[in-house]
C-alpha positions as CSV (number, residue, x, y, z in Angstrom):
1,M,41.4,176.7,67.9
2,S,40.2,174.2,70.6
3,S,39.8,171.4,67.8
4,A,43.1,172.1,66.3
5,S,44.3,171.7,70.1
6,F,42.5,168.6,70.2
7,S,43.7,167.3,67.6
8,A,47.4,167.7,68.2
9,R,47.0,166.1,71.5
10,R,45.2,163.2,70.0
11,I,47.9,162.7,67.7
12,A,50.5,163.0,70.4
13,A,48.7,160.5,72.4
14,T,48.6,158.3,69.7
15,V,52.4,158.7,68.6
16,L,53.5,157.9,72.4
17,A,51.4,154.7,72.6
18,A,52.5,153.3,69.4
19,G,55.7,153.8,70.8
20,A,54.8,152.2,73.9
21,V,53.8,149.0,72.3
22,V,57.1,149.2,70.3
23,G,59.0,149.5,73.1
24,A,57.0,146.7,75.0
25,A,57.3,144.5,72.2
26,A,61.2,144.9,71.9
27,L,61.7,144.5,75.9
28,P,61.4,140.7,75.5
29,A,63.8,139.9,72.7
30,T,66.1,142.0,74.6
31,A,65.8,140.8,77.8
32,Q,65.7,137.2,76.2
33,D,69.7,137.7,74.4
34,R,70.5,139.1,77.3
35,E,69.4,136.0,79.3
36,H,71.0,133.4,76.2
37,R,74.1,135.4,76.4
38,Q,74.3,135.1,80.3
39,H,73.8,131.1,80.0
40,P,76.2,129.8,77.3
41,R,74.8,127.1,75.4
42,V,77.1,123.7,76.0
43,E,75.3,120.3,75.8
44,I,76.4,116.7,76.2
45,S,76.7,115.8,72.6
46,R,77.4,111.9,73.0
47,V,78.0,109.4,75.7
48,Q,80.1,106.3,75.2
49,A,79.7,104.1,78.6
50,D,79.8,100.8,77.5
51,S,83.6,100.5,76.3
52,P,84.4,98.7,73.6
53,G,86.0,94.9,73.8
54,R,86.8,93.4,76.8
55,E,86.5,95.5,79.6
56,D,89.7,94.8,82.0
57,R,90.4,97.9,83.7
58,S,93.0,98.7,81.3
59,N,94.2,102.4,80.8
60,R,93.0,102.0,77.3
61,S,89.5,100.5,78.0
62,L,89.1,103.1,80.8
63,N,89.8,105.8,77.9
64,N,87.3,104.2,75.4
65,E,84.4,105.0,78.2
66,W,84.2,109.0,77.1
67,V,81.5,111.9,77.9
68,E,81.8,114.4,75.0
69,I,80.8,117.8,75.4
70,T,79.7,120.6,72.7
71,N,79.9,124.4,72.7
72,T,77.4,125.0,70.5
73,T,77.9,128.7,70.7
74,R,80.6,130.9,68.3
75,D,82.1,132.4,71.6
76,G,84.4,130.3,73.7
77,I,83.4,129.5,77.1
78,N,85.5,128.7,80.4
79,L,84.6,125.6,82.2
80,R,86.6,126.7,85.4
81,G,84.3,125.1,88.4
82,W,81.9,123.1,86.0
83,T,81.0,119.6,86.8
84,L,80.2,116.0,85.1
85,R,78.7,113.9,87.3
86,D,77.0,110.3,87.0
87,D,74.0,108.4,88.9
88,D,76.4,107.1,91.7
89,G,78.0,110.6,92.7
90,N,81.1,110.2,90.9
91,R,82.0,113.7,90.0
92,Y,85.0,115.6,87.1
93,R,85.6,119.3,88.0
94,F,86.7,121.0,85.4
95,D,89.9,122.9,86.0
96,N,91.1,126.2,83.9
97,V,89.3,124.6,80.9
98,R,88.4,126.5,77.8
99,I,86.2,125.2,74.8
100,N,86.8,127.2,72.0
101,G,83.1,128.1,70.0
102,R,81.3,125.2,67.8
103,A,84.4,122.7,69.6
104,T,83.6,119.5,71.2
105,I,85.7,118.2,74.1
106,R,86.0,114.2,75.2
107,I,86.1,113.8,78.5
108,H,87.8,110.3,79.0
109,T,87.6,107.9,82.4
110,G,91.6,106.5,82.5
111,N,94.8,108.3,82.2
112,G,96.1,110.8,79.9
113,R,97.5,114.1,79.5
114,D,95.0,116.9,78.8
115,T,94.9,118.5,75.3
116,R,92.4,121.0,73.5
117,T,90.0,118.3,73.0
118,D,90.4,115.5,75.2
119,L,90.8,115.5,78.7
120,F,91.1,112.5,81.2
121,Q,89.5,112.0,84.7
122,D,92.8,110.0,85.9
123,R,90.6,107.0,87.2
124,R,91.2,103.0,87.8
125,D,87.6,102.0,87.8
126,Y,84.7,102.9,85.3
127,V,82.5,105.7,85.8
128,W,79.5,105.3,83.3
129,D,77.1,102.3,83.8
130,N,76.7,100.5,80.9
131,R,73.0,99.6,81.0
132,S,71.6,102.7,82.6
133,D,72.9,105.9,84.0
134,T,72.8,109.8,83.5
135,A,75.6,111.9,83.3
136,T,74.7,115.4,84.6
137,L,76.9,118.7,83.4
138,R,76.3,121.6,85.8
139,D,78.1,125.0,85.8
140,D,79.9,126.6,87.9
141,R,77.2,127.8,90.1
142,G,75.9,124.2,90.3
143,R,73.0,124.6,88.0
144,T,72.2,121.7,85.6
145,V,73.5,122.9,82.2
146,D,72.4,119.6,80.2
147,T,71.7,116.0,81.0
148,E,72.0,112.7,79.1
149,S,70.6,109.3,80.1
150,W,70.4,106.1,78.8
151,G,69.2,102.2,80.0
152,R,66.0,102.3,82.1
153,R,63.8,105.4,83.2
154,H,65.3,107.5,86.1
155,H,63.2,109.0,88.6
């Protein structure tokens, strides 16, 4: 009888240990999924720093300087309080802007009327340096979400 009792305890211990290993292996994936949902994946997908044609500070020329932001997730994301900044500290703060899932928004330097796909900084001077600059996108908590640099290396 003691041999059967010992075997039953051994089997129970093995089952419990296996359950603990499976549970521990599943935990990081669950935590990672939760982390991914808390930090939506939005990225700077394209930058046109050098406005084509003559740079005469006309609204047309200013609006041909832009940064594109893409939501790579399936879910819409509200960008309220997010910022887009250059190396010189010029900052654009997103108002109550929602970017749909798998959508792209273009942020123009000049004046215009905001739409679902185009936003305007309403500036009268260029923001992005043609030769070398960095666009930095930060969330509403000030955390860097993405950066895009061009030209010489930045330190």
